[in-house]
Structure formats: structure tokens, C-alpha cells
C-alpha positions in Angstrom: -12.1 7.9 -9.1 -9.1 7.1 -6.7 -6.4 5.3 -8.4 -3.5 3.1 -6.4 -0.5 2.0 -7.9 1.5 -0.7 -6.1 5.3 -1.4 -6.7 7.2 -4.3 -5.5 9.1 -7.6 -6.5 7.7 -10.8 -7.6 6.9 -13.0 -4.5 6.1 -9.9 -2.2 2.2 -10.1 -2.7 1.8 -7.1 -4.8 -1.2 -8.7 -6.7 -2.9 -9.7 -3.7 -2.2 -6.5 -2.0 -4.2 -5.0 -4.8 -6.9 -7.6 -5.0 -7.4 -7.1 -1.0 -7.5 -3.5 -1.3 -10.1 -3.6 -4.1 -12.0 -6.1 -2.1 -12.0 -3.7 1.0 -13.3 -1.0 -1.3 -15.9 -3.3 -2.5 -16.9 -4.2 1.3 -17.4 -0.7 1.8 -20.1 -0.4 -1.0 -17.8 0.9 -3.7 -16.7 -0.1 -7.0 -13.2 -1.5 -7.5 -11.0 -3.4 -9.7 -7.4 -4.7 -9.3 -5.2 -6.1 -12.0 -1.4 -6.6 -12.3 1.3 -5.6 -14.7 4.0 -8.1 -15.0 7.5 -7.9 -16.7 9.4 -10.9 -16.7 7.4 -12.7 -14.0 10.1 -14.1 -12.1 10.8 -14.2 -8.5 12.3 -10.9 -7.5 11.5 -9.0 -10.7 9.9 -5.7 -10.6 6.1 -6.0 -10.5 3.2 -3.4 -10.4 -0.4 -3.9 -9.7 -3.1 -1.5 -9.6 -6.3 -0.5 -8.0 -9.2 1.7 -9.1 -12.0 2.6 -6.6 -14.9 4.6 -7.5 -18.5 5.5 -6.3 -19.7 4.3 -9.9 -19.0 1.5 -12.4 -15.4 1.3 -13.6 -15.0 0.7 -17.4 -11.2 1.7 -17.6 -8.8 -1.4 -17.9 -5.5 0.3 -18.7 -2.6 0.8 -16.3 -2.8 3.5 -13.7 -0.6 6.4 -15.1 -2.0 9.1 -12.8 -2.2 7.6 -9.4 -3.6 9.2 -6.4 -1.6 6.8 -4.0 1.4 4.8 -4.5 2.5 2.0 -2.1 6.0 0.8 -2.5 6.6 -2.9 -1.1 10.4 -2.9 -2.0 12.4 0.4 -1.2 15.2 -0.9 -3.5 13.0 0.2 -6.5 13.0 3.8 -5.5 16.3 4.3 -7.6 15.7 1.7 -10.1 12.2 2.6 -11.4 10.3 5.9 -11.8 7.8 4.8 -9.0 6.5 8.5 -8.5 5.6 8.9 -12.3 2.3 10.6 -12.7 1.8 10.8 -9.0 -1.1 13.4 -7.9 0.5 16.4 -6.5 -1.7 15.9 -3.3 -1.4 12.1 -3.2 -0.2 9.6 -0.8 3.1 7.6 -0.9 3.6 4.8 1.6 7.0 3.1 1.5 8.0 -0.3 3.0 11.2 0.8 5.3 12.1 1.2 8.8 14.3 4.2 7.4 13.1 7.6 7.1 12.2 9.3 3.7 15.7 11.3 3.9 17.6 8.2 4.7 16.1 6.5 1.7 17.3 9.6 -0.4 13.4 10.9 -1.4 12.9 13.3 1.3 13.9 16.3 -0.5 11.9 15.2 -3.8 9.0 14.6 -2.0 9.2 17.7 -0.1 9.4 19.5 -3.3 5.9 18.2 -4.2 4.3 20.0 -1.2 0.8 18.6 -1.1 2.0 14.8 -0.7 1.5 13.0 2.2 4.4 10.3 2.5 5.7 8.1 5.1 7.8 5.0 5.7 6.4 1.9 7.8 8.4 -1.1 8.6 6.2 -3.5 6.9 8.4 -6.2 6.5 9.5 -6.2 10.1 5.8 -6.5 11.2 4.9 -9.3 8.7 8.0 -11.2 10.2 6.8 -10.8 13.6 3.1 -11.5 13.0 3.2 -13.8 10.3 6.4 -15.5 10.3 7.3 -14.5 6.5 8.9 -11.2 5.0 5.9 -10.5 2.9 5.2 -6.7 3.3 1.9 -6.4 1.5 -0.8 -6.9 4.3 0.9 -4.4 7.0 1.1 -1.9 4.0 -2.6 -2.1 3.6 -3.4 -1.7 7.4 -0.9 1.3 7.2 -2.4 2.8 4.0 -6.1 2.3 5.7 -4.8 4.6 8.6 -2.9 7.2 6.5 -5.4 7.7 4.0 -8.6 7.5 6.1 -10.2 6.0 2.7 -10.6 2.6 4.1 -12.0 1.3 7.2 -9.8 -1.0 9.1 -12.6 -3.6 9.4 -13.1 -3.6 5.5 -9.4 -4.3 5.2 -9.9 -7.2 8.0 -12.6 -8.7 6.1 -10.8 -8.7 2.9 -7.6 -10.2 4.7 -10.0 -13.0 5.9 -11.5 -13.5 2.6 -8.1 -14.0 1.0 -6.4 -16.0 3.7 -9.0 -18.1 5.6 -8.1 -19.8 8.9 -4.9 -19.3 10.9 -2.9 -17.6 8.2 -5.8 -15.0 7.7 -5.8 -14.2 11.5 -2.0 -14.0 11.6 -2.4 -11.3 8.7 -5.1 -9.5 10.4 -2.9 -9.3 13.5 -0.1 -7.6 11.3 -2.5 -5.4 9.5 -3.8 -4.2 12.8 -0.4 -3.6 14.3 0.5 -1.5 11.3 -2.9 0.5 11.3 -1.9 1.2 15.2 1.7 2.2 14.4 0.5 4.7 11.8 -2.3 6.2 13.6 0.0 6.6 16.6 2.6 8.4 14.3 -0.1 10.6 12.9 -1.3 11.4 16.3 2.2 12.4 17.5 2.8 14.5 14.3 -0.3 16.4 15.1 0.5 17.0 18.7 3.8 18.4 17.8 2.5 20.7 15.1 
């Protein structure tokens, strides 16, 4: 079973991100579930959402305590909440930021967990550019698809269109596609330098 925990703040589309990730997995023929964990349920409060993906039926409903991937929609949470708690040592970390991991103050911590695959993506900037709103959830899904290789970008696009039909959906598709291309290009450059 592959488990994802998404951290963000109320109003950033954390729950929608988990739902779209789950839908993308379902569209690829997998079993999936998504569900939120709320605190005070107010705008700006820390929020978590979870997504589980498996080849067989999923019966577990408890929060994801040992994630294979963590998506952080608000980098201010890095030093307020233990967002890395329980993370698989060979897991994925995607942080919404235009800053580097070192500039965010987590580079050394993540490097000490050698098998981790971690990166940042300026998802809020992409959302603002393509959608006209600073909601980073959809670009992060596109970036996560590129980073992990676990999701076909076409399944992510279909999930976005199901969640947001019409013009809003197409703007979000553009944002996710741009994020996918940014991360794919970054990975290609890293491989070429290696």
C-alpha cells in the first residue's frame, strides 16, 4: 500500500488534493481512498488529508502515520508541525516553495535520511499564473506525478477535470501540466549532471 499525507492550511485545497490524487489512482485501475483530518476547521488553520493507494481493496480508515510520501502545501508548517513524522526512509517529500530545501532549513535533516527523494516546487506561483488564485494543490499534484512516477499525468488531468469541470478545470489542467514539465525538466538536469 502506498500512503500519502498532505499538510497545508484551511483554504489551500488540501482535501481536494487528496481527493484528486485518489481519483487519479482509481482511474489507473487501483483501489484508493482519501479523507481529511481537521483541527479547528477555520481558514488558515493547519489541515491534513490522507490518500491510500493499493492494488487491492483498502479497509484501513485511520490516519496515515507512516506515509510513503508527504506533500507540504504551506512551507510555514515546516517549523510548526512535525510534518516528517513517520515518513518512510525511502519516501518522497514535495514542498510548495520557490526556495531550496537548504533555504527552508530542512536540507540537512532530509539529507540525513539518505533514501528520501525531496524537492521544492513553486506551486503557488504556478497556480497564480495559470488559475489566477494562490491555491497550490493542483500544481503540486502535477509535480508529484512527475517526481514519483507513480501517476500518469493523463490520469491526474482526468481527475482534475472531474473535480473542476469547465474553464476552471482547464486552467487547473494547465497549472498541473506546467508543474509536471518543471519537475520533469529539473529531474532531467539532475540526471545529466550526475
